[in-house]
C-alpha positions as CSV (number, residue, x, y, z in Angstrom):
1,M,32.0,9.2,21.1
2,F,31.7,6.7,24.0
3,I,31.5,2.9,24.0
4,T,30.0,1.0,26.9
5,R,31.2,-2.6,27.2
6,H,31.2,-5.6,29.5
7,R,34.4,-7.4,30.1
8,E,34.1,-10.4,27.8
9,K,36.1,-12.9,29.7
10,T,34.1,-12.6,32.9
11,R,30.7,-11.5,31.7
12,H,29.1,-14.7,33.1
13,Q,30.3,-13.7,36.6
14,N,29.4,-10.0,36.8
15,D,27.2,-7.3,35.4
16,F,29.9,-4.6,35.6
17,S,30.5,-2.5,32.6
18,T,32.8,0.3,31.7
19,T,32.2,3.4,29.5
20,C,35.2,4.5,27.5
21,Y,35.9,7.7,25.5
22,V,36.9,6.8,22.0
23,W,39.8,8.9,20.5
24,P,39.1,10.7,17.2
25,E,41.7,8.6,15.4
26,T,39.9,5.4,16.5
27,Q,36.5,6.9,15.6
28,A,37.7,7.6,12.1
29,L,39.0,4.0,11.7
30,M,35.8,2.6,13.1
31,Q,33.7,4.6,10.7
32,K,35.9,3.5,7.8
33,L,35.6,-0.2,8.7
34,K,31.9,-0.2,9.9
35,A,30.0,-3.1,8.6
36,P,26.6,-2.7,7.0
37,A,23.5,-3.6,9.0
38,N,23.7,-7.3,9.8
39,P,21.7,-10.0,11.6
40,S,24.2,-10.2,14.5
41,G,24.0,-6.4,15.1
42,T,27.8,-6.1,15.3
43,Y,29.7,-3.0,14.3
44,F,32.5,-5.0,12.6
45,L,32.4,-8.1,10.5
46,S,35.2,-10.3,9.2
47,Q,36.1,-10.6,5.6
48,F,33.8,-13.6,5.6
49,G,30.8,-11.6,6.9
50,K,31.0,-13.1,10.4
51,P,31.1,-11.3,13.7
52,Y,34.5,-11.2,15.3
53,S,35.2,-13.3,18.4
54,V,37.8,-12.7,21.1
55,K,39.9,-15.5,19.5
56,T,39.7,-14.0,16.0
57,I,40.7,-10.5,17.3
58,S,43.6,-12.0,19.3
59,G,44.8,-13.8,16.2
60,V,44.7,-10.6,14.1
61,V,46.7,-8.7,16.8
62,E,49.2,-11.5,17.1
63,Q,49.7,-11.4,13.3
64,V,50.4,-7.7,13.5
65,I,52.8,-8.3,16.4
66,R,54.7,-10.8,14.2
67,D,54.6,-8.6,11.1
68,V,56.3,-5.7,13.0
69,G,59.0,-8.0,14.4
70,L,57.8,-8.0,18.0
71,A,57.0,-11.7,18.3
72,R,57.9,-13.1,21.7
73,Q,58.5,-9.6,22.9
74,I,54.9,-8.5,23.6
75,S,51.6,-10.4,23.8
76,V,48.0,-9.4,23.4
77,K,47.4,-9.7,27.1
78,Q,50.3,-7.2,27.7
79,Y,48.5,-4.5,25.7
80,R,45.7,-4.4,28.3
81,K,48.2,-4.3,31.2
82,I,50.3,-1.5,29.5
83,G,47.1,0.5,29.1
84,A,46.0,-0.1,32.7
85,S,49.5,0.9,34.0
86,Q,49.4,4.1,32.0
87,I,45.9,5.0,33.1
88,K,46.8,4.3,36.8
89,K,49.9,6.5,36.4
90,L,47.9,9.4,34.9
91,A,44.7,9.2,36.9
92,G,44.9,6.7,39.8
93,T,43.4,3.4,40.8
94,D,39.7,4.2,40.3
95,A,40.3,5.2,36.6
96,M,42.4,2.0,36.2
97,H,39.7,-0.2,37.5
98,Q,37.2,1.5,35.2
99,Y,39.5,1.0,32.2
100,K,39.9,-2.7,33.0
101,A,36.2,-3.1,33.6
102,N,36.9,-5.0,36.8
103,A,34.0,-6.1,38.9
104,P,34.2,-4.3,42.2
105,S,34.3,-6.5,45.3
106,A,31.3,-6.3,47.6
107,T,33.3,-4.4,50.2
108,D,34.6,-1.9,47.6
109,K,31.3,-1.4,45.7
110,P,30.1,1.6,47.9
111,Y,33.4,3.3,47.3
112,I,33.8,2.7,43.5
113,L,33.0,5.7,41.4
114,E,30.5,5.2,38.6
115,D,31.4,8.7,37.2
116,F,33.4,7.9,34.1
117,S,34.6,11.5,33.7
118,I,37.8,10.4,35.5
119,L,38.5,7.7,33.0
120,T,37.6,10.0,30.1
121,A,40.1,12.6,31.3
122,A,42.7,9.9,31.7
123,L,42.1,8.6,28.2
124,K,42.4,12.1,26.8
125,A,45.6,12.6,28.7
126,L,47.0,9.3,27.4
127,R,46.1,10.3,23.9
128,K,48.0,13.7,24.4
129,K,51.0,11.8,25.7
130,L,51.1,9.4,22.8
131,K,50.8,12.2,20.4
132,E,53.7,14.1,22.1
133,D,55.8,10.9,22.0
134,G,55.0,10.5,18.3
135,V,53.1,7.2,18.7
136,L,49.8,8.7,17.3
């Protein structure tokens, strides 16, 4: 399973998107939590039947961080940075930029790969590493 998404924060500035491989564990959770067909066409709905916003999702993640005792030790923003660092370490800069859905600069555009197989391989390698480390 793959998901194509635009970077929410900068979607008004660019039309760059990224296509990410979805781990089997994530697929199972997505299927379990999938909302019924709805007017907004979103995959997930809140307990109130409303689409999630970036602010709502951040609030949920922040609550989980507090619940597991990591308040003031890690932030929502750091999750993206940690993931990007791991992807860069496993597969290099091109895969990292694809992961972050960064819009390429005009000078870099001819050199940026639009082949997401590099990112897919990196995400599979990251999953394997997390399983070996007992995280998944």
